[in-house]
LOKETOR-728534 format. One record per atom (N, C-alpha, C): residue in three letters; x, z, y negated. Coordinates in steps of 0.2 Angstrom, whole numbers, padded with zeros to 4 digits, always signed. Each point is the difference from the previous one (the first is absolute). Last residue first. Layout:
residues N
alaXZY...
end
This chain:
residues 115
ala-0133+0064-0074ala-0004+0004-0005ala-0006-0003-0002asp+0016-0010+0016asp-0005+0005+0003asp-0004+0004-0005gly+0018-0015-0006gly-0005-0004+0002gly-0006+0005+0003asp+0021+0009-0007asp-0004-0003-0006asp-0006-0003+0002ser+0015+0007+0017ser-0004+0006-0003ser-0004-0002-0006asn+0014-0016+0010asn-0006+0001+0004asn-0004+0006-0003arg+0021-0006-0010arg-0005-0005-0001arg-0007+0001+0004asp+0018+0015+0002asp-0003+0001-0006asp-0005-0006-0002arg+0013+0000+0020arg-0005+0005+0000arg-0003+0001-0006leu+0016-0017+0002leu-0006-0001+0004leu-0005+0005+0000arg+0021+0004-0011arg-0005-0005-0004arg-0006-0002+0004ala+0016+0014+0011ala-0003+0004-0005ala-0005-0005-0004leu+0014-0010+0016leu-0006+0004+0003leu-0004+0004-0005ala+0019-0012-0007ala-0005-0004+0002ala-0006+0003+0003phe+0019+0013-0006phe-0003-0003-0006phe-0006-0004+0002gly+0014+0008+0017gly-0004+0005-0002gly-0004-0002-0007leu+0015-0015+0010leu-0006+0001+0004leu-0004+0005-0002ala+0020-0003-0011ala-0004-0006-0001ala-0007+0001+0004gly+0017+0016+0003gly-0003+0000-0007gly-0005-0005-0001gly+0013-0001+0019gly-0005+0006+0001gly-0003+0001-0007val+0017-0016+0001val-0006-0002+0004val-0005+0005+0001gly+0020+0006-0011gly-0004-0005-0004gly-0006-0003+0004val+0015+0016+0010val-0004+0003-0005val-0004-0005-0004phe+0014-0009+0017phe-0006+0004+0003phe-0004+0004-0006val+0020-0012-0007val-0005-0005+0003val-0006+0004+0003leu+0018+0012-0008leu-0003-0003-0006leu-0006-0005+0003ala+0014+0011+0016ala-0004+0005-0004ala-0004-0003-0005cys+0016-0013+0011cys-0006+0001+0005cys-0005+0005-0004ile+0020-0004-0011ile-0004-0006+0000ile-0006+0001+0004ala+0016+0017+0000ala-0003-0001-0006ala-0005-0006+0000phe+0013+0003+0019phe-0005+0006-0001phe-0003-0001-0006val+0017-0014+0003val-0005-0002+0005val-0006+0005-0001ser+0020+0004-0012ser-0004-0005-0003ser-0006-0002+0005val+0017+0015+0007val-0005+0003-0004val-0005-0005-0004arg+0013-0002+0025arg+0000-0003-0007arg-0005+0004-0004his+0003+0000+0024his+0006+0003-0003his+0000-0001-0007leu-0016-0010+0015leu-0001+0008+0000leu+0006+0003-0004gly+0001-0023+0005gly-0005+0001-0005gly-0001+0008-0001val+0021-0016+0009val-0004+0006+0003val-0005+0002-0006tyr+0019-0021+0006tyr-0006+0002-0004tyr-0004+0006+0004gly+0020-0015+0006gly+0001+0007-0001gly-0005+0003-0005ser+0002-0023+0011ser+0002+0001-0007ser+0001+0007-0002ser-0005-0005+0022ser+0004-0006-0002ser+0002+0001-0007pro-0016+0015+0011pro+0007+0002+0001pro+0005-0006-0002glu-0024+0009-0009glu+0003-0006+0002glu+0007+0001+0001val-0025+0014-0003val+0007+0000+0002val+0003-0007+0002arg-0023+0010-0016arg+0003-0004+0006arg+0008+0002+0000val-0018+0006-0016val+0004+0005+0003val+0003-0003+0006met-0015-0013-0013met+0005+0004-0005met+0005+0004+0003trp-0018-0011+0013trp+0005-0005-0003trp+0005+0004-0004asn-0018+0012+0007asn+0005-0001+0006asn+0005-0005-0002tyr-0017+0005-0016tyr+0005+0006+0001tyr+0005-0002+0006phe-0017-0016-0004phe+0005+0000-0006phe+0005+0006+0001lys-0018-0002+0016lys+0005-0005+0001lys+0005+0000-0006trp-0017+0015-0002trp+0004+0002+0005trp+0005-0006+0002leu-0016-0004-0017leu+0005+0005-0002leu+0004+0002+0006val-0017-0015+0005val+0005-0003-0004val+0005+0005-0003leu-0018+0009+0013leu+0004-0005+0004leu+0006-0003-0004val-0017+0012-0012val+0005+0005+0004val+0005-0004+0004val-0017-0012-0010val+0005+0002-0005val+0005+0005+0003pro-0018-0008+0013pro+0005-0005-0001pro+0005+0002-0005gly-0018+0015+0002gly+0003-0001+0007gly+0006-0005-0001leu-0015+0003-0018leu+0005+0005+0001leu+0004+0000+0006leu-0020-0014-0006leu+0007-0002-0001leu+0005+0005+0000ala-0023+0006+0002ala+0002-0004+0006ala+0007-0003-0001trp-0010+0011-0018trp+0002+0005+0005trp+0002-0004+0006val-0008-0013-0017val+0006+0003-0002val+0002+0005+0005leu-0020-0010+0004leu+0005-0005+0001leu+0007+0003-0002gly-0020+0013-0004gly+0002-0001+0007gly+0006-0004+0002arg-0009+0001-0022arg+0003+0006+0001arg+0003+0000+0008arg-0014-0018-0008arg+0007+0000-0003arg+0004+0006+0002leu-0022-0001+0008leu+0004-0006+0003leu+0007+0001-0003ala-0017+0015-0008ala+0003+0001+0007ala+0005-0005+0003gly-0014+0002-0022gly+0007+0000+0000gly+0003+0001+0007pro-0024+0008-0001pro+0003-0004-0005pro+0007+0001+0000ala-0017-0001+0021ala+0004+0005-0004ala+0003-0004-0006gly-0015-0009+0019gly-0001+0000-0007gly+0003+0005-0005arg+0001-0007+0025arg-0005+0005-0002arg-0001+0001-0007ala+0016-0015+0008ala-0006-0002+0002ala-0006+0005-0001his+0022+0005-0005his-0002-0005-0005his-0007-0002+0002arg+0011+0015+0014arg-0002+0003-0006arg-0003-0005-0005ile+0010-0009+0020ile-0006+0004+0001ile-0003+0004-0006gly+0020-0012-0002gly-0005-0005+0001gly-0007+0004+0002ala+0020+0013-0002ala-0002-0003-0007ala-0006-0005+0001ile+0009+0008+0020ile-0003+0006-0004ile-0002-0003-0007val+0013-0015+0013val-0007+0001+0003val-0004+0006-0003val+0022-0004-0007val-0004-0006-0002val-0007+0001+0003gly+0016+0016+0005gly-0001+0001-0007gly-0005-0006-0002val+0009+0000+0022val-0005+0006-0001val-0002+0000-0007val+0017-0015+0005val-0006-0002+0003val-0006+0005-0001leu+0022+0006-0008leu-0003-0006-0004leu-0006-0002+0003trp+0012+0017+0011trp-0003+0002-0006trp-0003-0006-0004val+0011-0005+0020val-0007+0003+0002val-0003+0003-0007val+0021-0011-0001val-0005-0004+0001val-0006+0003+0002ala+0018+0014-0005ala-0001-0004-0006ala-0006-0005+0002thr+0009+0012+0017thr-0004+0005-0004thr-0002-0004-0006leu+0014-0011+0015leu-0006+0001+0003leu-0005+0004-0005leu+0023-0002-0006leu-0004-0007+0000leu-0007+0001+0002val+0014+0019+0002val-0002-0002-0007val-0003-0006-0001leu+0008+0005+0021leu-0005+0005-0001leu-0003-0001-0008arg+0019-0013+0008arg-0006-0002+0003arg-0006+0004-0001asn+0021+0007-0007asn-0002-0006-0004asn-0006-0003+0003phe+0009+0018+0011phe-0003+0002-0006phe-0002-0006-0004ala+0012-0004+0019ala-0007+0003+0002ala-0003+0002-0006glu+0022-0007-0003glu-0005-0005+0002glu-0007+0002+0002val+0017+0016-0004val-0002-0003-0007val-0005-0006+0002thr+0000+0020+0017thr+0005-0005-0002thr-0003-0003-0007ile-0004+0025+0011ile-0004-0006-0001ile+0006-0005-0003leu+0007+0020+0008leu-0007+0001+0002leu-0004-0006+0000glu+0026+0000+0004glu-0005+0001-0005glu-0006+0001+0003his+0021+0009+0013his-0003-0006-0001his-0005+0001-0006met+0023+0012+0014met-0005+0000-0005met-0003-0006-0002asp+0015+0013+0020asp-0003-0006-0002asp-0006+0000-0005asn+0016+0017+0012asn-0001-0001-0007asn-0002-0007-0002met+0004+0006+0023met-0004+0006-0003met-0002-0001-0007
end
C-alpha cells in the first residue's frame, strides 16, 4: 500500500531535455531562415542566437547533473556541499548574464538599423 514511485525518472527527464534542445535548435534555425529569406534585418543572427538556447540549456543540465552526482565509492554527494551550490549559482548567473548581454546587443544593433 505504501509503494511510492517517481512520477518521472531522471533518465526520462534527460531524454526530454535532449529532445527539447534538439527540437528548439531545429525550429529556431528554420524560423531564422524563413525570417532572413523575407528580408528582416538581423533576423538570421538573432534567430541563430535564439536557436542556440536549446543546446545551452542541455549543456547546463548536463553540468548540473555532473555537479550533484552521487558517487558511493568515493563518498561524494554533490547536493550536500555548499560549494556545489555556489559554483552552480555562479555558472548559471554568468551564462544568463552573458546571454542577456548578447541578446540586448543584438536588439540595439537591429533597432539602430531600422531607424
